[in-house]
mmCIF file of the N, C-alpha and C atoms, coordinates in Angstrom:
data_MODEL
# 
_entry.id   MODEL 
# 
loop_
_atom_site.group_PDB 
_atom_site.id 
_atom_site.type_symbol 
_atom_site.label_atom_id 
_atom_site.label_alt_id 
_atom_site.label_comp_id 
_atom_site.label_asym_id 
_atom_site.label_entity_id 
_atom_site.label_seq_id 
_atom_site.pdbx_PDB_ins_code 
_atom_site.Cartn_x 
_atom_site.Cartn_y 
_atom_site.Cartn_z 
_atom_site.occupancy 
_atom_site.B_iso_or_equiv 
_atom_site.pdbx_formal_charge 
_atom_site.auth_seq_id 
_atom_site.auth_comp_id 
_atom_site.auth_asym_id 
_atom_site.auth_atom_id 
_atom_site.pdbx_PDB_model_num 
ATOM 1   N N  . MET A 1 1  ? 16.246  3.690   -6.372  1.00 0.00 ? 1  MET A N  1 
ATOM 2   C CA . MET A 1 1  ? 15.461  3.381   -7.710  1.00 0.00 ? 1  MET A CA 1 
ATOM 3   C C  . MET A 1 1  ? 14.150  2.694   -7.306  1.00 0.00 ? 1  MET A C  1 
ATOM 4   N N  . PHE A 1 2  ? 13.093  3.180   -7.920  1.00 0.00 ? 2  PHE A N  1 
ATOM 5   C CA . PHE A 1 2  ? 11.708  2.795   -7.746  1.00 0.00 ? 2  PHE A CA 1 
ATOM 6   C C  . PHE A 1 2  ? 11.256  1.358   -8.261  1.00 0.00 ? 2  PHE A C  1 
ATOM 7   N N  . PRO A 1 3  ? 11.164  0.471   -7.283  1.00 0.00 ? 3  PRO A N  1 
ATOM 8   C CA . PRO A 1 3  ? 11.120  -1.007  -7.730  1.00 0.00 ? 3  PRO A CA 1 
ATOM 9   C C  . PRO A 1 3  ? 9.784   -1.499  -8.328  1.00 0.00 ? 3  PRO A C  1 
ATOM 10  N N  . PHE A 1 4  ? 8.971   -0.611  -8.500  1.00 0.00 ? 4  PHE A N  1 
ATOM 11  C CA . PHE A 1 4  ? 7.526   -1.150  -9.083  1.00 0.00 ? 4  PHE A CA 1 
ATOM 12  C C  . PHE A 1 4  ? 7.476   -0.803  -10.525 1.00 0.00 ? 4  PHE A C  1 
ATOM 13  N N  . SER A 1 5  ? 6.882   -1.926  -11.148 1.00 0.00 ? 5  SER A N  1 
ATOM 14  C CA . SER A 1 5  ? 6.721   -1.386  -12.649 1.00 0.00 ? 5  SER A CA 1 
ATOM 15  C C  . SER A 1 5  ? 5.479   -0.528  -13.042 1.00 0.00 ? 5  SER A C  1 
ATOM 16  N N  . ASP A 1 6  ? 4.685   -0.330  -12.041 1.00 0.00 ? 6  ASP A N  1 
ATOM 17  C CA . ASP A 1 6  ? 3.697   0.666   -11.899 1.00 0.00 ? 6  ASP A CA 1 
ATOM 18  C C  . ASP A 1 6  ? 4.269   1.923   -11.985 1.00 0.00 ? 6  ASP A C  1 
ATOM 19  N N  . ASP A 1 7  ? 3.560   2.972   -12.552 1.00 0.00 ? 7  ASP A N  1 
ATOM 20  C CA . ASP A 1 7  ? 3.800   4.491   -12.773 1.00 0.00 ? 7  ASP A CA 1 
ATOM 21  C C  . ASP A 1 7  ? 3.934   4.827   -11.257 1.00 0.00 ? 7  ASP A C  1 
ATOM 22  N N  . PRO A 1 8  ? 4.992   5.625   -10.620 1.00 0.00 ? 8  PRO A N  1 
ATOM 23  C CA . PRO A 1 8  ? 5.148   6.022   -9.136  1.00 0.00 ? 8  PRO A CA 1 
ATOM 24  C C  . PRO A 1 8  ? 4.160   6.890   -8.967  1.00 0.00 ? 8  PRO A C  1 
ATOM 25  N N  . ARG A 1 9  ? 3.145   7.478   -9.958  1.00 0.00 ? 9  ARG A N  1 
ATOM 26  C CA . ARG A 1 9  ? 2.082   8.300   -9.553  1.00 0.00 ? 9  ARG A CA 1 
ATOM 27  C C  . ARG A 1 9  ? 0.660   7.153   -9.486  1.00 0.00 ? 9  ARG A C  1 
ATOM 28  N N  . THR A 1 10 ? 0.978   6.218   -9.679  1.00 0.00 ? 10 THR A N  1 
ATOM 29  C CA . THR A 1 10 ? -0.171  5.188   -9.620  1.00 0.00 ? 10 THR A CA 1 
ATOM 30  C C  . THR A 1 10 ? -1.127  5.554   -8.117  1.00 0.00 ? 10 THR A C  1 
ATOM 31  N N  . ALA A 1 11 ? -2.348  5.661   -8.512  1.00 0.00 ? 11 ALA A N  1 
ATOM 32  C CA . ALA A 1 11 ? -3.171  5.864   -7.191  1.00 0.00 ? 11 ALA A CA 1 
ATOM 33  C C  . ALA A 1 11 ? -3.159  4.660   -6.451  1.00 0.00 ? 11 ALA A C  1 
ATOM 34  N N  . CYS A 1 12 ? -3.174  4.614   -5.114  1.00 0.00 ? 12 CYS A N  1 
ATOM 35  C CA . CYS A 1 12 ? -3.305  3.452   -4.435  1.00 0.00 ? 12 CYS A CA 1 
ATOM 36  C C  . CYS A 1 12 ? -4.035  3.982   -2.954  1.00 0.00 ? 12 CYS A C  1 
ATOM 37  N N  . ILE A 1 13 ? -4.627  3.089   -2.371  1.00 0.00 ? 13 ILE A N  1 
ATOM 38  C CA . ILE A 1 13 ? -5.433  3.156   -0.983  1.00 0.00 ? 13 ILE A CA 1 
ATOM 39  C C  . ILE A 1 13 ? -4.350  2.861   0.240   1.00 0.00 ? 13 ILE A C  1 
ATOM 40  N N  . VAL A 1 14 ? -4.568  3.654   1.149   1.00 0.00 ? 14 VAL A N  1 
ATOM 41  C CA . VAL A 1 14 ? -3.650  3.509   2.332   1.00 0.00 ? 14 VAL A CA 1 
ATOM 42  C C  . VAL A 1 14 ? -4.437  4.070   3.613   1.00 0.00 ? 14 VAL A C  1 
ATOM 43  N N  . CYS A 1 15 ? -4.375  3.378   4.785   1.00 0.00 ? 15 CYS A N  1 
ATOM 44  C CA . CYS A 1 15 ? -5.239  3.904   5.697   1.00 0.00 ? 15 CYS A CA 1 
ATOM 45  C C  . CYS A 1 15 ? -4.605  5.063   6.147   1.00 0.00 ? 15 CYS A C  1 
ATOM 46  N N  . SER A 1 16 ? -5.384  5.863   7.178   1.00 0.00 ? 16 SER A N  1 
ATOM 47  C CA . SER A 1 16 ? -5.029  6.899   7.780   1.00 0.00 ? 16 SER A CA 1 
ATOM 48  C C  . SER A 1 16 ? -3.831  6.854   8.812   1.00 0.00 ? 16 SER A C  1 
ATOM 49  N N  . HIS A 1 17 ? -3.830  5.705   9.621   1.00 0.00 ? 17 HIS A N  1 
ATOM 50  C CA . HIS A 1 17 ? -2.911  5.008   10.537  1.00 0.00 ? 17 HIS A CA 1 
ATOM 51  C C  . HIS A 1 17 ? -1.644  5.276   10.023  1.00 0.00 ? 17 HIS A C  1 
ATOM 52  N N  . VAL A 1 18 ? -1.496  4.480   8.760   1.00 0.00 ? 18 VAL A N  1 
ATOM 53  C CA . VAL A 1 18 ? -0.213  4.325   8.004   1.00 0.00 ? 18 VAL A CA 1 
ATOM 54  C C  . VAL A 1 18 ? 0.151   5.627   7.559   1.00 0.00 ? 18 VAL A C  1 
ATOM 55  N N  . LEU A 1 19 ? -0.564  6.319   6.989   1.00 0.00 ? 19 LEU A N  1 
ATOM 56  C CA . LEU A 1 19 ? -0.385  7.590   6.397   1.00 0.00 ? 19 LEU A CA 1 
ATOM 57  C C  . LEU A 1 19 ? 0.495   8.659   7.380   1.00 0.00 ? 19 LEU A C  1 
ATOM 58  N N  . ASN A 1 20 ? -0.134  8.711   8.521   1.00 0.00 ? 20 ASN A N  1 
ATOM 59  C CA . ASN A 1 20 ? 0.123   9.636   9.688   1.00 0.00 ? 20 ASN A CA 1 
ATOM 60  C C  . ASN A 1 20 ? 1.279   8.812   10.486  1.00 0.00 ? 20 ASN A C  1 
ATOM 61  N N  . LYS A 1 21 ? 1.710   7.784   10.058  1.00 0.00 ? 21 LYS A N  1 
ATOM 62  C CA . LYS A 1 21 ? 3.034   7.082   10.531  1.00 0.00 ? 21 LYS A CA 1 
ATOM 63  C C  . LYS A 1 21 ? 2.509   6.587   12.135  1.00 0.00 ? 21 LYS A C  1 
ATOM 64  N N  . GLU A 1 22 ? 1.330   6.311   12.205  1.00 0.00 ? 22 GLU A N  1 
ATOM 65  C CA . GLU A 1 22 ? 0.906   5.766   13.595  1.00 0.00 ? 22 GLU A CA 1 
ATOM 66  C C  . GLU A 1 22 ? 1.129   4.361   13.797  1.00 0.00 ? 22 GLU A C  1 
ATOM 67  N N  . GLU A 1 23 ? 1.035   3.684   12.603  1.00 0.00 ? 23 GLU A N  1 
ATOM 68  C CA . GLU A 1 23 ? 0.952   2.223   12.657  1.00 0.00 ? 23 GLU A CA 1 
ATOM 69  C C  . GLU A 1 23 ? 1.783   1.857   11.410  1.00 0.00 ? 23 GLU A C  1 
ATOM 70  N N  . PRO A 1 24 ? 2.307   0.654   11.491  1.00 0.00 ? 24 PRO A N  1 
ATOM 71  C CA . PRO A 1 24 ? 3.127   0.107   10.234  1.00 0.00 ? 24 PRO A CA 1 
ATOM 72  C C  . PRO A 1 24 ? 2.098   -0.783  9.322   1.00 0.00 ? 24 PRO A C  1 
ATOM 73  N N  . ILE A 1 25 ? 2.476   -0.782  8.108   1.00 0.00 ? 25 ILE A N  1 
ATOM 74  C CA . ILE A 1 25 ? 1.629   -1.582  6.863   1.00 0.00 ? 25 ILE A CA 1 
ATOM 75  C C  . ILE A 1 25 ? 1.761   -3.109  7.574   1.00 0.00 ? 25 ILE A C  1 
ATOM 76  N N  . THR A 1 26 ? 0.670   -3.651  7.492   1.00 0.00 ? 26 THR A N  1 
ATOM 77  C CA . THR A 1 26 ? 0.658   -5.122  7.903   1.00 0.00 ? 26 THR A CA 1 
ATOM 78  C C  . THR A 1 26 ? -0.057  -5.953  6.915   1.00 0.00 ? 26 THR A C  1 
ATOM 79  N N  . TYR A 1 27 ? -0.850  -5.209  6.000   1.00 0.00 ? 27 TYR A N  1 
ATOM 80  C CA . TYR A 1 27 ? -1.606  -5.944  4.923   1.00 0.00 ? 27 TYR A CA 1 
ATOM 81  C C  . TYR A 1 27 ? -1.400  -5.232  3.757   1.00 0.00 ? 27 TYR A C  1 
ATOM 82  N N  . ILE A 1 28 ? -1.072  -6.004  2.776   1.00 0.00 ? 28 ILE A N  1 
ATOM 83  C CA . ILE A 1 28 ? -0.675  -5.454  1.320   1.00 0.00 ? 28 ILE A CA 1 
ATOM 84  C C  . ILE A 1 28 ? -1.737  -6.191  0.195   1.00 0.00 ? 28 ILE A C  1 
ATOM 85  N N  . SER A 1 29 ? -2.442  -5.498  -0.428  1.00 0.00 ? 29 SER A N  1 
ATOM 86  C CA . SER A 1 29 ? -3.327  -6.035  -1.612  1.00 0.00 ? 29 SER A CA 1 
ATOM 87  C C  . SER A 1 29 ? -2.937  -5.521  -3.123  1.00 0.00 ? 29 SER A C  1 
ATOM 88  N N  . HIS A 1 30 ? -2.762  -6.324  -3.933  1.00 0.00 ? 30 HIS A N  1 
ATOM 89  C CA . HIS A 1 30 ? -2.867  -5.652  -5.161  1.00 0.00 ? 30 HIS A CA 1 
ATOM 90  C C  . HIS A 1 30 ? -3.877  -6.340  -5.875  1.00 0.00 ? 30 HIS A C  1 
ATOM 91  N N  . ASP A 1 31 ? -4.879  -5.511  -5.971  1.00 0.00 ? 31 ASP A N  1 
ATOM 92  C CA . ASP A 1 31 ? -6.375  -6.005  -6.732  1.00 0.00 ? 31 ASP A CA 1 
ATOM 93  C C  . ASP A 1 31 ? -6.413  -6.316  -8.037  1.00 0.00 ? 31 ASP A C  1 
ATOM 94  N N  . GLU A 1 32 ? -7.396  -7.126  -8.248  1.00 0.00 ? 32 GLU A N  1 
ATOM 95  C CA . GLU A 1 32 ? -7.703  -7.590  -9.471  1.00 0.00 ? 32 GLU A CA 1 
ATOM 96  C C  . GLU A 1 32 ? -7.521  -6.373  -10.612 1.00 0.00 ? 32 GLU A C  1 
ATOM 97  N N  . ASP A 1 33 ? -7.919  -5.317  -10.252 1.00 0.00 ? 33 ASP A N  1 
ATOM 98  C CA . ASP A 1 33 ? -8.028  -3.946  -11.045 1.00 0.00 ? 33 ASP A CA 1 
ATOM 99  C C  . ASP A 1 33 ? -6.693  -3.167  -11.261 1.00 0.00 ? 33 ASP A C  1 
ATOM 100 N N  . GLY A 1 34 ? -5.895  -3.738  -10.375 1.00 0.00 ? 34 GLY A N  1 
ATOM 101 C CA . GLY A 1 34 ? -4.460  -3.155  -10.465 1.00 0.00 ? 34 GLY A CA 1 
ATOM 102 C C  . GLY A 1 34 ? -4.117  -2.260  -9.184  1.00 0.00 ? 34 GLY A C  1 
ATOM 103 N N  . MET A 1 35 ? -5.140  -2.087  -8.316  1.00 0.00 ? 35 MET A N  1 
ATOM 104 C CA . MET A 1 35 ? -5.161  -1.037  -7.438  1.00 0.00 ? 35 MET A CA 1 
ATOM 105 C C  . MET A 1 35 ? -4.352  -1.582  -6.217  1.00 0.00 ? 35 MET A C  1 
ATOM 106 N N  . TRP A 1 36 ? -3.393  -0.884  -5.678  1.00 0.00 ? 36 TRP A N  1 
ATOM 107 C CA . TRP A 1 36 ? -2.664  -1.405  -4.510  1.00 0.00 ? 36 TRP A CA 1 
ATOM 108 C C  . TRP A 1 36 ? -3.439  -0.863  -3.201  1.00 0.00 ? 36 TRP A C  1 
ATOM 109 N N  . GLN A 1 37 ? -3.199  -1.783  -1.984  1.00 0.00 ? 37 GLN A N  1 
ATOM 110 C CA . GLN A 1 37 ? -3.900  -1.332  -0.719  1.00 0.00 ? 37 GLN A CA 1 
ATOM 111 C C  . GLN A 1 37 ? -2.700  -1.615  0.175   1.00 0.00 ? 37 GLN A C  1 
ATOM 112 N N  . PHE A 1 38 ? -2.462  -0.484  0.891   1.00 0.00 ? 38 PHE A N  1 
ATOM 113 C CA . PHE A 1 38 ? -1.642  -0.782  2.293   1.00 0.00 ? 38 PHE A CA 1 
ATOM 114 C C  . PHE A 1 38 ? -2.266  -0.303  3.306   1.00 0.00 ? 38 PHE A C  1 
ATOM 115 N N  . LEU A 1 39 ? -2.311  -1.413  4.284   1.00 0.00 ? 39 LEU A N  1 
ATOM 116 C CA . LEU A 1 39 ? -3.390  -0.999  5.443   1.00 0.00 ? 39 LEU A CA 1 
ATOM 117 C C  . LEU A 1 39 ? -2.367  -1.674  6.874   1.00 0.00 ? 39 LEU A C  1 
ATOM 118 N N  . CYS A 1 40 ? -2.982  -1.216  8.016   1.00 0.00 ? 40 CYS A N  1 
ATOM 119 C CA . CYS A 1 40 ? -2.503  -1.550  9.277   1.00 0.00 ? 40 CYS A CA 1 
ATOM 120 C C  . CYS A 1 40 ? -3.286  -2.501  9.774   1.00 0.00 ? 40 CYS A C  1 
ATOM 121 N N  . SER A 1 41 ? -3.000  -3.151  10.916  1.00 0.00 ? 41 SER A N  1 
ATOM 122 C CA . SER A 1 41 ? -3.723  -4.122  11.600  1.00 0.00 ? 41 SER A CA 1 
ATOM 123 C C  . SER A 1 41 ? -5.214  -3.758  12.270  1.00 0.00 ? 41 SER A C  1 
ATOM 124 N N  . LYS A 1 42 ? -5.156  -2.523  12.266  1.00 0.00 ? 42 LYS A N  1 
ATOM 125 C CA . LYS A 1 42 ? -6.450  -2.029  13.029  1.00 0.00 ? 42 LYS A CA 1 
ATOM 126 C C  . LYS A 1 42 ? -7.770  -2.139  11.997  1.00 0.00 ? 42 LYS A C  1 
ATOM 127 N N  . GLU A 1 43 ? -9.013  -1.992  12.586  1.00 0.00 ? 43 GLU A N  1 
ATOM 128 C CA . GLU A 1 43 ? -9.971  -2.010  11.884  1.00 0.00 ? 43 GLU A CA 1 
ATOM 129 C C  . GLU A 1 43 ? -10.450 -0.645  11.221  1.00 0.00 ? 43 GLU A C  1 
ATOM 130 N N  . HIS A 1 44 ? -10.872 -0.909  10.059  1.00 0.00 ? 44 HIS A N  1 
ATOM 131 C CA . HIS A 1 44 ? -11.055 0.308   9.183   1.00 0.00 ? 44 HIS A CA 1 
ATOM 132 C C  . HIS A 1 44 ? -12.376 0.782   8.822   1.00 0.00 ? 44 HIS A C  1 
ATOM 133 N N  . THR A 1 45 ? -12.812 1.909   8.643   1.00 0.00 ? 45 THR A N  1 
ATOM 134 C CA . THR A 1 45 ? -13.861 2.232   8.094   1.00 0.00 ? 45 THR A CA 1 
ATOM 135 C C  . THR A 1 45 ? -13.602 3.049   6.737   1.00 0.00 ? 45 THR A C  1 
ATOM 136 N N  . THR A 1 46 ? -14.599 3.527   6.105   1.00 0.00 ? 46 THR A N  1 
ATOM 137 C CA . THR A 1 46 ? -14.253 4.055   4.783   1.00 0.00 ? 46 THR A CA 1 
ATOM 138 C C  . THR A 1 46 ? -13.664 5.626   4.973   1.00 0.00 ? 46 THR A C  1 
ATOM 139 N N  . ASP A 1 47 ? -13.858 6.074   6.261   1.00 0.00 ? 47 ASP A N  1 
ATOM 140 C CA . ASP A 1 47 ? -13.409 7.425   6.685   1.00 0.00 ? 47 ASP A CA 1 
ATOM 141 C C  . ASP A 1 47 ? -11.875 7.459   6.767   1.00 0.00 ? 47 ASP A C  1 
ATOM 142 N N  . ASP A 1 48 ? -11.336 6.080   7.008   1.00 0.00 ? 48 ASP A N  1 
ATOM 143 C CA . ASP A 1 48 ? -9.741  5.866   7.221   1.00 0.00 ? 48 ASP A CA 1 
ATOM 144 C C  . ASP A 1 48 ? -9.093  5.835   5.924   1.00 0.00 ? 48 ASP A C  1 
ATOM 145 N N  . ALA A 1 49 ? -9.621  5.684   4.934   1.00 0.00 ? 49 ALA A N  1 
ATOM 146 C CA . ALA A 1 49 ? -9.177  5.380   3.393   1.00 0.00 ? 49 ALA A CA 1 
ATOM 147 C C  . ALA A 1 49 ? -8.556  6.798   3.049   1.00 0.00 ? 49 ALA A C  1 
ATOM 148 N N  . ARG A 1 50 ? -7.197  6.671   2.517   1.00 0.00 ? 50 ARG A N  1 
ATOM 149 C CA . ARG A 1 50 ? -6.577  8.026   1.616   1.00 0.00 ? 50 ARG A CA 1 
ATOM 150 C C  . ARG A 1 50 ? -6.182  7.636   0.463   1.00 0.00 ? 50 ARG A C  1 
ATOM 151 N N  . ILE A 1 51 ? -6.290  8.008   -0.325  1.00 0.00 ? 51 ILE A N  1 
ATOM 152 C CA . ILE A 1 51 ? -5.857  7.846   -1.810  1.00 0.00 ? 51 ILE A CA 1 
ATOM 153 C C  . ILE A 1 51 ? -4.576  8.733   -1.925  1.00 0.00 ? 51 ILE A C  1 
ATOM 154 N N  . VAL A 1 52 ? -3.641  8.043   -2.197  1.00 0.00 ? 52 VAL A N  1 
ATOM 155 C CA . VAL A 1 52 ? -2.200  8.702   -2.434  1.00 0.00 ? 52 VAL A CA 1 
ATOM 156 C C  . VAL A 1 52 ? -1.375  7.868   -3.593  1.00 0.00 ? 52 VAL A C  1 
ATOM 157 N N  . SER A 1 53 ? -0.242  8.382   -3.852  1.00 0.00 ? 53 SER A N  1 
ATOM 158 C CA . SER A 1 53 ? 0.522   7.821   -5.135  1.00 0.00 ? 53 SER A CA 1 
ATOM 159 C C  . SER A 1 53 ? 1.428   6.689   -4.449  1.00 0.00 ? 53 SER A C  1 
ATOM 160 N N  . LEU A 1 54 ? 1.824   5.663   -5.389  1.00 0.00 ? 54 LEU A N  1 
ATOM 161 C CA . LEU A 1 54 ? 2.252   4.487   -4.931  1.00 0.00 ? 54 LEU A CA 1 
ATOM 162 C C  . LEU A 1 54 ? 3.815   5.111   -4.507  1.00 0.00 ? 54 LEU A C  1 
ATOM 163 N N  . GLU A 1 55 ? 4.222   5.963   -4.873  1.00 0.00 ? 55 GLU A N  1 
ATOM 164 C CA . GLU A 1 55 ? 5.563   6.787   -4.819  1.00 0.00 ? 55 GLU A CA 1 
ATOM 165 C C  . GLU A 1 55 ? 5.759   7.308   -3.301  1.00 0.00 ? 55 GLU A C  1 
ATOM 166 N N  . GLU A 1 56 ? 4.453   7.655   -2.961  1.00 0.00 ? 56 GLU A N  1 
ATOM 167 C CA . GLU A 1 56 ? 4.286   8.176   -1.534  1.00 0.00 ? 56 GLU A CA 1 
ATOM 168 C C  . GLU A 1 56 ? 4.315   7.132   -0.454  1.00 0.00 ? 56 GLU A C  1 
ATOM 169 N N  . VAL A 1 57 ? 3.533   6.203   -0.616  1.00 0.00 ? 57 VAL A N  1 
ATOM 170 C CA . VAL A 1 57 ? 3.734   4.918   0.147   1.00 0.00 ? 57 VAL A CA 1 
ATOM 171 C C  . VAL A 1 57 ? 5.156   4.411   0.137   1.00 0.00 ? 57 VAL A C  1 
ATOM 172 N N  . TYR A 1 58 ? 5.751   4.168   -0.897  1.00 0.00 ? 58 TYR A N  1 
ATOM 173 C CA . TYR A 1 58 ? 7.045   3.634   -0.815  1.00 0.00 ? 58 TYR A CA 1 
ATOM 174 C C  . TYR A 1 58 ? 8.029   4.512   0.072   1.00 0.00 ? 58 TYR A C  1 
ATOM 175 N N  . ALA A 1 59 ? 7.816   5.847   -0.194  1.00 0.00 ? 59 ALA A N  1 
ATOM 176 C CA . ALA A 1 59 ? 8.705   6.922   0.541   1.00 0.00 ? 59 ALA A CA 1 
ATOM 177 C C  . ALA A 1 59 ? 8.427   6.607   2.137   1.00 0.00 ? 59 ALA A C  1 
ATOM 178 N N  . LEU A 1 60 ? 7.101   6.335   2.662   1.00 0.00 ? 60 LEU A N  1 
ATOM 179 C CA . LEU A 1 60 ? 6.899   6.133   3.884   1.00 0.00 ? 60 LEU A CA 1 
ATOM 180 C C  . LEU A 1 60 ? 7.460   4.805   4.504   1.00 0.00 ? 60 LEU A C  1 
ATOM 181 N N  . ASP A 1 61 ? 7.524   3.522   3.469   1.00 0.00 ? 61 ASP A N  1 
ATOM 182 C CA . ASP A 1 61 ? 7.862   2.401   3.872   1.00 0.00 ? 61 ASP A CA 1 
ATOM 183 C C  . ASP A 1 61 ? 8.633   1.663   2.522   1.00 0.00 ? 61 ASP A C  1 
ATOM 184 N N  . PRO A 1 62 ? 9.856   1.980   2.733   1.00 0.00 ? 62 PRO A N  1 
ATOM 185 C CA . PRO A 1 62 ? 10.494  1.299   1.450   1.00 0.00 ? 62 PRO A CA 1 
ATOM 186 C C  . PRO A 1 62 ? 10.457  -0.075  1.437   1.00 0.00 ? 62 PRO A C  1 
ATOM 187 N N  . SER A 1 63 ? 10.104  -0.988  2.568   1.00 0.00 ? 63 SER A N  1 
ATOM 188 C CA . SER A 1 63 ? 10.273  -2.337  2.509   1.00 0.00 ? 63 SER A CA 1 
ATOM 189 C C  . SER A 1 63 ? 9.155   -2.848  1.524   1.00 0.00 ? 63 SER A C  1 
ATOM 190 N N  . ILE A 1 64 ? 8.111   -2.051  1.196   1.00 0.00 ? 64 ILE A N  1 
ATOM 191 C CA . ILE A 1 64 ? 7.095   -2.473  0.216   1.00 0.00 ? 64 ILE A CA 1 
ATOM 192 C C  . ILE A 1 64 ? 7.751   -2.935  -1.123  1.00 0.00 ? 64 ILE A C  1 
ATOM 193 N N  . GLY A 1 65 ? 8.813   -2.267  -1.422  1.00 0.00 ? 65 GLY A N  1 
ATOM 194 C CA . GLY A 1 65 ? 9.549   -2.816  -2.558  1.00 0.00 ? 65 GLY A CA 1 
ATOM 195 C C  . GLY A 1 65 ? 9.734   -4.166  -2.841  1.00 0.00 ? 65 GLY A C  1 
ATOM 196 N N  . GLU A 1 66 ? 9.628   -4.979  -1.675  1.00 0.00 ? 66 GLU A N  1 
ATOM 197 C CA . GLU A 1 66 ? 9.972   -6.334  -1.575  1.00 0.00 ? 66 GLU A CA 1 
ATOM 198 C C  . GLU A 1 66 ? 8.721   -7.090  -2.334  1.00 0.00 ? 66 GLU A C  1 
ATOM 199 N N  . VAL A 1 67 ? 7.545   -6.344  -2.410  1.00 0.00 ? 67 VAL A N  1 
ATOM 200 C CA . VAL A 1 67 ? 6.414   -7.183  -3.039  1.00 0.00 ? 67 VAL A CA 1 
ATOM 201 C C  . VAL A 1 67 ? 6.072   -6.479  -4.425  1.00 0.00 ? 67 VAL A C  1 
ATOM 202 N N  . ALA A 1 68 ? 7.012   -5.790  -5.001  1.00 0.00 ? 68 ALA A N  1 
ATOM 203 C CA . ALA A 1 68 ? 6.908   -4.939  -6.246  1.00 0.00 ? 68 ALA A CA 1 
ATOM 204 C C  . ALA A 1 68 ? 5.976   -5.683  -7.349  1.00 0.00 ? 68 ALA A C  1 
ATOM 205 N N  . ASP A 1 69 ? 6.576   -7.153  -7.401  1.00 0.00 ? 69 ASP A N  1 
ATOM 206 C CA . ASP A 1 69 ? 6.195   -7.991  -8.358  1.00 0.00 ? 69 ASP A CA 1 
ATOM 207 C C  . ASP A 1 69 ? 4.882   -8.790  -7.905  1.00 0.00 ? 69 ASP A C  1 
ATOM 208 N N  . MET A 1 70 ? 4.175   -8.473  -6.763  1.00 0.00 ? 70 MET A N  1 
ATOM 209 C CA . MET A 1 70 ? 3.121   -9.283  -6.589  1.00 0.00 ? 70 MET A CA 1 
ATOM 210 C C  . MET A 1 70 ? 2.085   -9.019  -7.707  1.00 0.00 ? 70 MET A C  1 
ATOM 211 N N  . PRO A 1 71 ? 1.450   -10.192 -8.086  1.00 0.00 ? 71 PRO A N  1 
ATOM 212 C CA . PRO A 1 71 ? 0.745   -10.217 -9.315  1.00 0.00 ? 71 PRO A CA 1 
ATOM 213 C C  . PRO A 1 71 ? -0.709  -9.566  -8.772  1.00 0.00 ? 71 PRO A C  1 
ATOM 214 N N  . CYS A 1 72 ? -1.463  -9.207  -9.819  1.00 0.00 ? 72 CYS A N  1 
ATOM 215 C CA . CYS A 1 72 ? -2.855  -8.714  -9.335  1.00 0.00 ? 72 CYS A CA 1 
ATOM 216 C C  . CYS A 1 72 ? -3.592  -9.576  -8.842  1.00 0.00 ? 72 CYS A C  1 
ATOM 217 N N  . GLY A 1 73 ? -4.574  -9.502  -8.241  1.00 0.00 ? 73 GLY A N  1 
ATOM 218 C CA . GLY A 1 73 ? -5.264  -10.437 -7.434  1.00 0.00 ? 73 GLY A CA 1 
ATOM 219 C C  . GLY A 1 73 ? -4.762  -11.092 -6.104  1.00 0.00 ? 73 GLY A C  1 
ATOM 220 N N  . CYS A 1 74 ? -3.463  -10.883 -5.693  1.00 0.00 ? 74 CYS A N  1 
ATOM 221 C CA . CYS A 1 74 ? -2.926  -11.304 -4.445  1.00 0.00 ? 74 CYS A CA 1 
ATOM 222 C C  . CYS A 1 74 ? -2.761  -10.266 -3.288  1.00 0.00 ? 74 CYS A C  1 
ATOM 223 N N  . TYR A 1 75 ? -2.732  -11.093 -2.270  1.00 0.00 ? 75 TYR A N  1 
ATOM 224 C CA . TYR A 1 75 ? -2.648  -10.242 -0.989  1.00 0.00 ? 75 TYR A CA 1 
ATOM 225 C C  . TYR A 1 75 ? -1.455  -10.841 0.116   1.00 0.00 ? 75 TYR A C  1 
ATOM 226 N N  . MET A 1 76 ? -0.929  -10.087 1.024   1.00 0.00 ? 76 MET A N  1 
ATOM 227 C CA . MET A 1 76 ? -0.143  -10.749 1.960   1.00 0.00 ? 76 MET A CA 1 
ATOM 228 C C  . MET A 1 76 ? -0.304  -9.979  3.314   1.00 0.00 ? 76 MET A C  1 
ATOM 229 N N  . ASN A 1 77 ? 0.007   -10.730 4.354   1.00 0.00 ? 77 ASN A N  1 
ATOM 230 C CA . ASN A 1 77 ? 0.093   -10.149 5.478   1.00 0.00 ? 77 ASN A CA 1 
ATOM 231 C C  . ASN A 1 77 ? 1.798   -9.796  5.859   1.00 0.00 ? 77 ASN A C  1 
ATOM 232 N N  . LYS A 1 78 ? 2.102   -8.612  6.187   1.00 0.00 ? 78 LYS A N  1 
ATOM 233 C CA . LYS A 1 78 ? 3.380   -8.470  6.402   1.00 0.00 ? 78 LYS A CA 1 
ATOM 234 C C  . LYS A 1 78 ? 3.718   -8.178  7.967   1.00 0.00 ? 78 LYS A C  1 
ATOM 235 N N  . LYS A 1 79 ? 4.858   -8.782  8.463   1.00 0.00 ? 79 LYS A N  1 
ATOM 236 C CA . LYS A 1 79 ? 5.115   -8.854  9.598   1.00 0.00 ? 79 LYS A CA 1 
ATOM 237 C C  . LYS A 1 79 ? 5.927   -7.537  10.090  1.00 0.00 ? 79 LYS A C  1 
# 
């Protein structure tokens, strides 16, 4: 069961390191505009950013479901 109230097709930002399964998600942000970001602990440039669906990120790391109710404007560091 998809835990987010957002549509599974909601666009979000993920770094290439996470998308390519090179690094785990360590930073999660639910921006004021509703956009989600899922990043690793590496330094990033705009070239590292990828736009994918929320459902795709959830498939990569189902543990993000634990923050499905994170309000807009919040962020967290994930261990």
